[in-house]
N, C-alpha and C positions, 0 to 999 in steps of 0.2 A: 576458323578456320582464314587464313592471308591468303593475299596475291603478294609477292613480294619481286622486289626489283633485284637482279640481283649485278652487282656492276662491274665485274670483273669481266675481260674478254674484251673490250673494245664497248659500244653503246649498251652492251646488257641482255639480261634477256628476264622473263615472267617468270614466277614458276608459283606452282601452290604447295604448300607448308599447311603442318599441323592438323590435328583431327578435332570432327565434331560429334558428338555424340557415341561414343566407338570405332565411327566414319574416319578412316587415313584416305591421303591419299590416291594409292594405291587402290582403293577399291575405284574409285575415280578415273581409273587409264581411261583413253578413248573414251570419254559424253564428253558433248559439246557443253558449256556453259552457259547458264541460261539466268540474264540477270532481272532479277525483280525489286525492281527501284519504287514501288509504291503498290499497294495488295491488289491482285491479279492481272496486270502486267507484263505480259513475260519478254524477254527482251534478246533475240537469237544472233548469237553471236556469231560464230562459226568459228568461235575461238575455241577449243578444242586440248583435253591433258594429253599428254602422249610422253611416254616414257624414253625419255634418250639420253641410251649410257645410263640406264640407273637415275637419272635429275628428271626433276616433274616440271617440266618444260609443257610451257602454255603455245598451241601451236596451232596459224593461220590452213584453214580450206583450203583457199585461195592466197597467196599474199602480194600480189595484183589487188586485185579488188576489196577483200577483205579490211576490215580496220580492227587494229589489235583491243583487247578490252579499257586500258588504259584510258584509251584516247577516241571511244566511246560515251563512258562514262563523263571527262573531260567533256565532251561535245551535251550529252541527257544536262548534266549539273552548267550547262553555260558558266565554263571554267574559260579564261585565256586557253592556248594550245601549248601542252604541256611535251617536254625534253624526255627524246628518252634517254638520250646520253648525261649521265649526270654531272656527269666533271666536266660538260659546257655550257651548263646552268650559272657559271660567275659565285660570286664569297660576295659574305655578309650577308645584312637583312634582306630575308627574301623579300622578294619579288612578280608580285604577282603579275606577272606578265607573260607575251608569248615568249615560248623558251628562255623564260629565264625559273624555271622547276620542272622541277619534277612527279609523277606518282610513284613512290617507291614502297609503298603497302597500301594494301586493300581489305581491310579488315571483315568479314560477312563472314551472314548463320548460313547453315545448311537446311532450303526448304523442303526440297524432295531430291530426290535421288532416282531416275528410274532405268532402264535399259539403256541405252543409250545419250540421256543425258541430264544431268543437275542445274537443278532449280537454285540459286544462291540469293540471299540479299544481302548488300555492300549497309552496312554500318557509317563506319568511319575510314577517312581516308588521307593519308598520310602525305604533304606538297614539301619538298624539300628543295633547294641547291644543297652546293658543298657544304653551304656550314653550319644553315637552320635549319630548319623544319618549322610547319605548322599541322591543326590535327585540322579536317574537316568531319564538321556532323551532318551524314546523306540525308537521315532524313529533316532535317531544319533548312538546309538547302532546296531541297526539294518543297519545301513550306512554298518559301521567297517567289520558285516557279510558279507555282502553282496559282496563286496570288497575280502574278504577272500575267498570264495566260488568262484567268480569266478579267484582268484589265482593259487585258488587247482585243474581248473579244466585244467589248462595251465600247470600242472607240471607232467614233463612225467615218472617220476624214482616211480611215484605209491607206495611212503614210508605213512608208517602208519601212520601217521599222516594224509594225502591227500585222502587216500582210506577211513577215517573216517569221513572227513569231504565232501567229496561226498556223502556218504550215510546220512550225515546228510544234508543235502541242499538234495538230491532227500526224505528223509524223511517229508521235511517240504513243497517243492510245493507237495507231492500226499496227505498232509491234512493229517497223520498218526502221532497222540501226542505221542506215546506210543516209536514209532521209534523212534520223537527227544527226549526224552527223552532218551533209555537204550544209544544211539549214546554218546549222550552230557555226558554220564555216564563213557564210554569207554575213551570219549577226558580226562574229568579230571582224570581219572585212567595210562595215559601212558607221561601224561607231574605234571610237581611240582608243590604238590597241595599246595603251599604255597604263589601261586600268581595266578593273576583269570589267567585264562586260557585265554580266549579269545586277553589279553596282551602279551599272551606266544607265540602264535598261528600268530601273526602280526609280532612277532620279528624273529620268523624261516621262514617267506614267505617275510620280507624282508620291508611289508609295515609300522612299525612305526615309526611313528618321530614325532614332535611335535604335526601337531595336532590331534593326537589322547591317546598323554600321557595324558588324565584325561580316556578314555573309557567311553565318554559318561557318565561320575560320577565327580559330582559336590558338594562338602562341602563348598563353596562360596556362595551360596547362599540359601536363604531360602524359599522355596513353602511351602506354606501352601494349600494344597488341600481343594477348595472350596467344600462345600460337596451340592451346589446346580447347577445347570446348566439350563441358561434361555436362552438359544442358540437354535434356533430351528435345529433341528438335521441336514434338506440338508446343513446346513451353516456350522457347526461340520464339516462335514462332509466334505464340499468345503475348507476347512481349512487345514485339516489333508492331503487332498491329491493335496495342491499347495504345501507345507510343502514336503510333499514324493516326486516330482519330480525336485524341490531344489537340495533335498539331491542326488536322483539318480543323478541326470547332477554334482554334485561337485562329483561323487564319480566313476567307474570304466568306467561307458557309459559315463560320461563329458568328462573323458581323454581321450577316439576314435574321442569323438564327434570334440575334439578339433583340436587333431591329423590330422582327419581325412579331413576339413575343409581348419587345414590351407594349410596342402599339396596342396588340389584338387583347394588351389588359390596362390598356389607356391609361401607363405609368405607374398606376394601382399595383401595394402592393398586397399580393392575396389574404396572405396572415392576419395585416396587419390596417389594411382598409386604407391606408396613406398614400396620398395620391403626389408625389414626389417626380419628378419632370425635372429635363432638363431648362435651368431659368438664366436670363443673360447673366446674374451674377457670377453663376456656378460654372464649370467645366465640362462637367458627369449629370447626368442623373442621378434619385437617387436609389435605385434598383435594379437587379443584377434578372439576367432571363439565367433561370437556373433549368435543367434537364431533372425528368420525375423520373426517369431511368435511364442511368448512368449513362454518357457517352461515352468511356472508355469498355463499357460494357457490351453497351448493344446497337453503340451507331446512329440511335437515331437523332437525327439534327432536325424533328419538323416541329414546329408550333405545338402541334399534338403535344406532343411531349416536353413540354411545358412550362412554365408558372415564371409568374413573376413577383419577387419577392425584394423586400431591402437586402439591407446590404446586411445586417445582421441577421436577417432570420437564415436568408440565404448559405451563412458560413452553418449557425447553427443546425440547419436542414442537410449541410453538407456532411455534420459531423454524428446525426446523428440525434441527435436529439430533439428535431422535429417531426414528425410524420404526417404524410395524406389518409385520410382513410373519410372515403367516400358516402357518404348518408348518402343513398337515394331518396328520404323522403324529406331530409333536412338538408342535404345539398352542401351541411358542412366540409368542407375540406381541409380543417387546423383540428388533428390532434395533438400534444402538447406529450412526448414521455413524459416531461418533466411540469411543478404546479408553476407555468409562470401567468404571473396574475397582469 
């Protein structure tokens, strides 16, 4: 399903389209849209789906105080300020600066339908001007923000960006959408409005590198947001959870896991016994931190669930060519599925 901007009639209207697992937009009339960007954090938006002359329009409880879902999403993802009027965003190359783009589509999975609300998990967002568009990967963008929050927590200087990022994080985890919106607005004010706020913040905290260069936004792929999703809700939920665990592992938590496991094993491969630390002439260590119980299915990012393996053994372990078999007497943890000598 998706939230789509219909541009007819002036500034445009947001409405719901499509189905998910047999759930139609008609099933969601008069329900509040509750956004879950990361597992377990639910943002109550005060945006409701209403039947307006047969059209599935999104309406606010209070137009004076509540914020439209597209603006809350932009604030949570630390995007520049989007424009509701697509016709006023300009032509040519899409510029991700204040008021130079619109959020025209929000693709999402339905996570739960209750009496008065529907929990949705946004997956992709289309950012557009009158000429072109780009696709934002919501989970990937949130990974950068989680890393940024973690870095800001470590900052002892308490500069203005740190104070605002800590406030932005608190607002998110206490599920206060208006506070998210207000802190994001303040962040935009203190930095250059001619660039993606997240890019600038990553640069300030030394987190920008080639892996963050696209800011989770791509113009090289074309994603058509399907109106109909036939996957069962539980399947969609499991896929999103697996993706989030993978992303979390690759983020700050994964870096800590890698360092802690490698240090616990003194950079020695459990299977071969080779000691492979980082040397002055090498860019990295010769060992990896591998999960015993897969991170994607169990989500255990603790040292007790890790072993230190050289890169070949890590590949073989993940491919199922090697397995762990604990011997109480010998305490020998290596049991090859094939004969390795």
